N, C-alpha and C positions, 0 to 999 in steps of 0.2 A: 504494500500500500504506500502510495506516494504521500510524503508529508510536505506541506507548504506552509509558509508563514507570510502573513501580510505585513506590509511595511508599518502599518499602524500598531502592530504588536511588538516591533523592535524596541521602542523605548522601555516598555514593561519588561522585556527580556533582558535588557541591559541592567535595569534596576534589580531584577532577580539574581543576575549573575554577581552583582556587587554584594548583595546580601549573602550569597553562597560563598563568597571569598572570605567572609568573616571566620567561620569555623576552620577554613583551610589555614588562615594565618595563625590561629590558636594552635593548631596541630603542628605547624612549622616551628613555632616558638618552643613548643614542648619537645620537639625532636631536634632542637638546636640547629635549625637551618640558619644559613648566613643572614646577617642583618640586611645585607644588600638585597637578597632574594625577597625577604619580607617587605622591605621598603618598595621594591618594584611592584609587588602585589597591591600595596597600599596606594601607590601612585596610579596604577591601572584603575583601581576603584574610584579614585578622585576624578580621573579623566572621564570615566563613565558617568559619574554624577553630573558632570558639566553637560555632556552631550545628550543624555537621555531627556533632559528637560527641553533642550533646544530642538531636538527632533520631534518631541511630542507637540511642541508649539507649532513647528513648521507644518506638521502633518495633521494638525488640528485634532489631536487625540488626547490632549491634556485635560481630561475630565477630573472632577473632584476625587473619584476613586483612584485614578492614576497618581494624582498628587499625594493623596493620603498614603498610598503604597510606597511612594518615593520617600516620604518622611519616615515611615516605619523602617524602611530598608537602611536609611542613613543612621538611624538610632541604633539598630541592631548591629550594623557593621562597625560603628565606632565603639560600641560596647565590647565587641570581640577584639578590636584593636587594643582597647584598654587592658583586657585580659592578657593578650599577647605581650604587651609592654611589661606587665607585671611579671610575666614568666621569664622574659629575657633581659629586662632593664629595670629590676626592682629598685635599685639605688636611686635612679632618677625620679621614679614615682614617689618614693619616700620623701625625697627632698622637696617635691612640689605638692605634698599631700594636703597642705592647708588650702591652697588655691583649688586643687581638684575637688576637695570636699565641698568648698563653697560653691563651685560651679554646679556640682551635682545637686546640691541642696536647692539652689535657685531654679534649676531645670525641673526638679521634682515638684517644686511649688507651682511652676508654670503649668506643668502637665495636670496637676490636681485641679487648678483653677479652670483650665480649659475643659476637662472632663466633666466637672461639676456644672459648668455653665452651658457647654455645647453638646455634651455627651460623647465627645471624641477630641483628640488633640487637634490643635490648629495647624494650618498649612499655609503660613504667610509667605515664605520664601522671600524674606526681606533682603535688602541690599546688605545690611549688616550680617545677616545669616550667611550670605554668599562669601563675604569677606572672612567670616569665621571659618568657613570650610577651607578656604585657601590657606589661612594661617595654621589651621589644624593639620592639613596635609603636609605643609612644609615642616612643621615641628615633628610630626610622626616620622617623616623621611629622615630628618636629622638624627632623631633619637635611635631609630632602628639601624640606620646605615653607619653611624659614626659613634654610637654610644655617648654622644654629647647632646647638646640642644636643650638643656634645661631652661635656658632663658626663653627660647622659642616656645617651649611647652607652657611656661608661665604666662607668656603673652597670649597664647591660644586660650588659656583658662580665663584670663581677664576679658578677652573679647567675647568668650562664651557667656560670661556673667552679664556683660553689657547687652548681648543679644537676647538673653532670656529675660532680662529686666524690661527691655523694649517689648518683647512678646507679651509679658504680663500686663504692661500698660495698654497695649493694643487690645488685649482681650477684655480689659476693664471697660474700654470705651465702646467696643463694637457689640451691638445688641444680639447679633446672630452670627453663626459660623460663616466666615468669609475667606475665600482663598486668594492667594497672590496679592497681598497688600504690602507695598514695598517699604513702608516706614510708618512711624507713629503719626506723622503729619497726614499721610494719606488715610490712615485709620480714622483720625479725627474728622477729616473732611467727609468720609463715608458715613460717620455717625450722624451727621446732619442731613444726609441724603434721604429723601423719602423712599428711594428704591430698596432700602434695607430695613424699613420700619416694620414690615410685616414679619410675623413669626415663622418664616420659612427659611430654608437653607439658601444663603446667598452664594452665588457663583460669579461674583463680579470680578473684574480684573482692572487693576489700576496701573498706570504707567509710572 
């Protein structure tokens, strides 16, 4: 039987492959694979994270379900990366433990607020979140490949705290679940828009 895949399915497939790389990185760290090999997998996942969204928008298949899946895949992948870092670079994680704990606490608070208010995590994909992804990818690359990079990891945690605080503020002002809101100012403008005043899921996009 011939198997075919439509181009609209490719972004979701890239996202799924990124999530699948998470356990592979953990296994590699547990088996003492080289840091360069682990870093290459992390970079591959980061590149996929960039292009799955672009392709989904180009092919007009970036539905709320696809966006939600992308958010969950990112969370799962970076959780796996955290486990891998603990297995192969525990000294760096211990040195940055305070900032890591603060970032995780703020992110947990954001998730709790969003689930209580909307019934599911938000999917804002803000500019700050994109920047956080870049800084996180660079810091993970440095830590895995060189066993250095604590300063970059600390910077990534600080950006992550700022990103989650912005997400909390946005969820406080947006009355309904809304995807692709680029920053707090856009969220504030949407709050005053009559298009999201009804108690239905908003699927608006802001530039």
